[in-house]
C-alpha positions in Angstrom: 0.1 0.0 0.0 1.5 3.5 -1.0 2.0 6.1 1.5 -0.3 8.8 1.8 1.0 12.3 0.7 0.7 13.3 4.3 2.8 10.4 5.4 5.8 11.7 3.1 5.2 15.1 4.3 5.5 14.1 7.7 8.7 11.7 7.6 10.3 14.6 5.4 9.7 17.1 8.2 10.9 14.8 10.7 14.0 14.0 8.6 14.7 17.8 8.1 14.4 18.5 12.0 16.7 15.7 12.9 19.1 17.0 10.5 18.8 20.5 11.8 19.4 19.4 15.4 22.4 17.4 14.5 24.0 20.4 12.6 23.3 22.7 15.5 24.9 20.2 17.9 27.9 19.5 15.5 28.3 23.4 15.1 28.4 23.8 18.7 30.8 20.9 19.3 33.1 22.6 16.8 32.9 26.0 18.5 34.4 24.3 21.7 37.7 24.0 20.0 37.7 27.8 19.3 39.1 30.6 21.5 35.5 31.6 22.7 34.0 30.2 26.0 31.3 27.5 25.5 28.9 25.7 27.8 28.9 22.1 28.5 25.3 22.4 29.6 24.4 23.9 26.4 26.4 21.2 24.3 24.5 18.6 26.5 21.2 20.3 25.5 22.0 20.3 22.0 23.0 16.5 22.2 19.7 15.7 23.9 17.8 17.7 21.3 19.4 15.6 18.3 18.8 12.5 20.2 15.3 13.3 20.6 14.6 14.4 17.0 16.2 11.1 15.9 14.1 9.0 18.2 10.8 10.8 16.8 11.8 10.1 13.3 12.6 6.5 14.1 9.6 5.8 16.2 7.5 7.7 13.2 9.1 5.2 10.6 8.6 1.9 12.5 5.0 3.1 13.2 4.4 3.8 9.4 6.2 0.6 8.3 3.7 -1.5 10.4 0.9 -2.9 8.1 -2.8 -2.9 9.4 -2.5 -6.8 9.4 0.2 -6.4 12.2 -2.4 -4.4 14.5 -5.1 -6.9 14.5 
């Protein structure tokens, strides 16, 4: 059964959010090697946000991959 257009939009949105969170984390991590002061707490927050975004994406993809026969 093909995915509904909304499913594709939602999965694409979640992919973009996960990618954005990873990029923010990576940029901040790179910033820690520079001369400016950085916060370990902020880096942990960004890591947590990136992990949560990835988890939301994976949970959505797993749920979407289940067929209606599996539910009943």
